[in-house]
C-alpha positions in Angstrom: 104.1 139.9 169.0 106.3 140.5 172.0 105.0 139.3 175.3 106.2 138.4 178.8 105.9 134.7 179.5 106.8 132.2 182.2 107.2 128.6 181.4 107.2 127.2 184.9 106.4 128.4 188.4 109.1 130.4 190.3 110.4 133.8 191.3 110.4 137.0 189.2 113.3 135.8 187.1 111.1 133.2 185.4 109.5 136.1 183.5 111.1 136.6 180.1 110.4 138.6 177.0 109.5 136.3 174.1 108.0 136.3 170.7 104.5 134.7 170.7 101.8 134.2 168.1 99.1 136.9 168.0 96.1 135.9 170.0 93.0 134.7 168.1 89.6 136.3 168.8 86.1 135.2 168.2 82.8 136.8 167.3 82.1 138.3 170.8 85.8 139.2 171.4 88.0 142.2 170.7 91.7 142.3 169.8 93.4 145.1 171.7 96.8 146.8 171.0 98.0 147.2 174.6 99.4 150.6 175.6 99.6 149.8 179.3 99.0 146.9 181.7 99.1 146.9 185.5 100.8 144.6 187.9 98.7 143.0 190.6 99.6 140.7 193.5 97.5 137.9 191.9 100.0 138.0 189.0 102.9 137.3 191.3 101.0 134.6 193.2 100.0 132.8 190.0 103.6 133.0 188.7 104.9 131.6 192.0 102.5 128.7 191.9 100.7 129.6 195.1 97.3 129.1 193.4 98.1 126.1 191.2 95.3 124.3 193.0 92.9 126.8 191.2 94.7 127.1 187.8 97.0 124.2 187.2 99.3 123.9 184.1 98.8 125.9 181.0 102.4 126.9 180.1 103.8 129.1 178.7 101.6 131.8 180.3 101.3 135.5 179.7 100.5 137.1 183.0 98.2 140.0 183.8 94.5 141.0 183.6 94.4 144.8 183.2 94.7 146.4 179.8 94.3 149.9 178.3 94.9 150.5 174.7 93.2 150.7 171.3 91.0 148.2 169.3 92.8 146.5 166.4 89.9 144.3 165.3 86.6 143.2 166.8 84.3 140.3 166.3 81.0 140.7 164.4 79.0 140.3 167.6 80.5 143.4 169.3 79.9 147.1 169.0 83.7 148.0 169.2 85.5 149.5 166.2 89.2 149.6 165.2 91.0 152.6 166.6 88.6 153.0 169.6 90.2 153.6 173.0 89.3 151.0 175.6 90.0 149.7 179.0 89.6 146.0 179.8 89.6 143.5 182.6 90.7 140.4 180.7 88.3 137.5 181.3 90.7 134.7 180.3 91.7 132.5 183.3 95.4 132.7 182.6 95.5 136.5 181.8 97.4 137.7 178.8 97.9 141.4 179.5 101.7 141.6 179.5 101.9 141.7 175.8 101.6 143.9 172.7 98.2 142.4 171.9 95.5 141.0 174.1 92.0 139.5 173.6 89.0 140.3 175.7 85.3 139.5 175.6 83.2 142.6 174.8 81.3 142.3 178.0 84.5 142.7 180.1 85.6 146.0 178.6 84.3 149.5 177.9 85.2 152.5 175.7 87.7 154.9 177.3 87.0 158.6 176.8 89.7 160.9 175.3 91.9 162.5 177.8 92.2 159.6 180.3 95.8 158.5 180.3 96.3 154.8 179.3 98.5 154.1 182.3 95.9 155.4 184.8 93.1 153.5 183.1 95.2 150.3 183.1 95.6 150.6 186.9 91.9 150.5 187.5 90.2 147.2 186.3 91.2 144.3 188.6 92.2 146.3 191.8 89.3 148.7 191.7 86.8 146.0 190.7 88.0 143.9 193.6 87.4 146.9 196.0 84.0 147.7 194.5 82.7 144.1 194.5 84.2 143.4 198.0 82.5 146.4 199.6 79.2 146.7 197.6 78.4 143.0 196.7 80.1 140.9 199.4 80.3 143.4 202.2 76.7 144.7 201.5 78.1 148.2 202.4 75.5 150.9 202.8 75.7 154.7 203.3 76.4 155.4 207.0 78.2 152.1 207.6 81.5 152.1 209.5 84.0 150.4 207.3 87.6 149.3 208.1 90.1 148.8 205.2 93.2 146.8 206.2 96.0 147.5 203.8 94.6 150.9 202.9 97.6 152.3 201.1 98.1 149.4 198.6 96.6 149.1 195.1 93.2 147.5 196.2 93.1 149.3 199.5 93.6 152.8 198.1 90.7 152.2 195.8 88.6 150.7 198.6 89.0 153.8 200.8 87.8 156.1 198.0 84.9 153.9 197.0 83.7 153.5 200.6 83.9 157.2 201.1 82.1 157.9 197.8 79.3 155.6 198.9 78.8 157.5 202.2 80.6 155.2 204.6 82.8 156.3 207.5 86.2 154.8 206.7 88.9 153.6 209.1 92.1 153.0 207.2 94.8 150.7 208.5 98.3 151.1 207.1 101.9 152.1 208.0 102.2 155.4 209.9 104.0 157.1 207.0 100.8 156.6 204.9 98.4 158.4 207.2 98.1 161.6 205.2 97.9 159.7 202.0 94.9 157.6 203.1 93.2 160.6 204.7 93.5 162.5 201.5 91.7 159.6 199.8 88.8 159.9 202.2 89.6 158.0 205.4 88.0 159.6 208.5 90.1 157.6 210.9 93.5 156.0 210.8 95.2 153.1 212.6 99.0 152.4 212.3 99.3 148.7 212.1 102.8 148.9 213.6 101.4 150.6 216.7 98.1 148.9 217.2 96.1 145.8 216.2 92.7 146.6 214.9 91.4 143.2 216.0 92.1 144.2 219.6 90.2 147.5 219.3 87.3 148.5 221.5 85.6 149.8 218.3 83.3 147.8 216.1 82.7 148.0 212.3 79.9 147.0 210.0 82.3 145.9 207.2 85.9 144.9 207.5 87.7 144.5 204.2 91.1 142.9 204.5 92.7 144.1 201.3 96.1 143.0 202.6 95.1 139.5 203.3 96.8 139.6 206.7 94.0 138.9 209.2 91.3 136.3 209.5 87.6 136.1 210.2 88.4 134.4 213.5 90.6 137.3 214.5 88.3 140.0 213.2 84.8 138.8 214.3 85.2 140.3 217.8 85.3 143.8 216.3 82.4 143.3 213.9 79.0 144.5 214.7 76.3 141.9 215.4 75.5 141.5 211.6 78.9 142.7 210.4 80.6 141.3 207.3 84.2 140.4 206.8 85.7 140.2 203.3 89.3 139.1 202.5 91.3 139.0 199.3 93.1 135.9 200.5 91.9 133.0 198.3 93.1 130.1 200.4 91.3 126.8 200.9 91.0 127.6 204.6 89.3 131.0 204.1 87.0 129.5 201.5 85.9 126.9 204.0 85.4 129.6 206.7 83.2 131.5 204.2 81.0 128.4 203.8 80.8 127.7 207.5 80.0 131.3 208.4 77.3 131.7 205.8 74.2 131.0 208.1 75.5 133.3 210.8 74.6 137.0 211.3 78.4 137.7 211.0 79.7 136.6 207.7 83.1 136.0 206.1 83.5 136.2 202.3 86.6 135.4 200.2 86.9 137.8 197.3 87.8 136.9 193.7 86.9 139.8 191.4 84.7 139.2 188.4 85.3 141.0 185.1 82.2 143.0 184.3 81.7 145.9 181.9 79.0 147.5 184.2 81.5 147.7 187.1 84.2 149.3 184.8 81.5 151.8 183.8 80.8 152.6 187.5 84.5 152.9 188.3 85.1 155.3 185.4 82.1 157.3 186.5 83.8 157.7 189.9 87.1 158.5 188.2 85.4 161.2 186.0 83.7 162.7 189.1 87.1 163.0 190.9 86.1 160.4 193.5 88.5 157.7 192.3 92.1 158.9 191.9 94.8 156.7 190.6 98.2 156.6 192.3 100.9 155.1 190.2 103.9 154.0 192.3 106.2 153.4 189.3 106.0 152.6 185.6 108.2 149.9 184.0 108.6 149.1 180.3 107.2 145.8 179.3 110.6 144.2 179.1 111.3 144.9 182.8 108.3 142.9 184.1 110.6 140.9 186.3 111.8 144.1 188.0 108.2 145.2 188.5 107.4 141.8 190.2 110.5 142.2 192.5 109.2 145.7 193.5 105.7 144.3 194.1 107.0 141.5 196.4 109.9 143.3 198.2 109.2 147.1 198.4 106.8 149.2 200.3 104.9 151.6 198.0 101.6 153.4 197.5 99.1 152.6 194.8 99.8 150.6 191.6 102.7 149.4 189.4 102.1 149.8 185.7 103.8 148.3 182.6 104.0 150.6 179.6 104.0 148.7 176.3 103.9 151.1 173.5 102.1 154.2 172.5 98.7 153.3 171.1 96.8 155.5 168.8 94.8 158.2 170.6 
């Protein structure tokens, strides 16, 4: 099969199109013909070696965790059948989505109804699961909470605004000024332009602060948290992990977010999608062979929503 690989850490140019063996699958796994895969910041960070303390070695690697496509074959301990449309959040540590074929455990994927475009489905798993788990599980968000989303126009942030609004929270979105209408259309009730003001210096307070951009810190944000407020960040650094442990006994808590691949969360996200409460914004589509260009856009350009790789048309 064709796949994008990198053989050592480095910039986007280490990504190359290569022929690789088809992945093997076991009794509780499914082999998927990939129609689309999305590009996430974690892909670039792993490629650059920023997180090699978490996932050392293992070359050559195929990046990516988000897949939409059709089942080629399934293990005898699964309920999936060849030809079935699916969306998956790959549960393999090193990924494997930027390829013509990918393998996923059956409990990390769900059937995809007819009519949902593969590219939109592929944009959902990791980013929207990160948003959902950050707000609901780590942030303990409840209806009526005041929730601030920092980085509200990005891939995770745009999903977080919509999920918080769908769950009955009052959302303050932080993004660049030219994204105000975009995030308000997603459900934000209030808007802060990060170029004009620093939310950590505000006289307001929030029950949940979700830093989807990874640009602030608990120490900076705790002054604008309510007495039992929760701070969640997508920044998986050793320092932030330590702060999470140290703040655990306090009323105010900090949590570092690393999304878990769970079928039940994909089901909830697709429920919101089908209800019109979770819209997918695709900034740009790249063919698989142009993954390096997609990573350059991810790292260097300002854009709204998600970047998606299109692989090939899978059977409907």
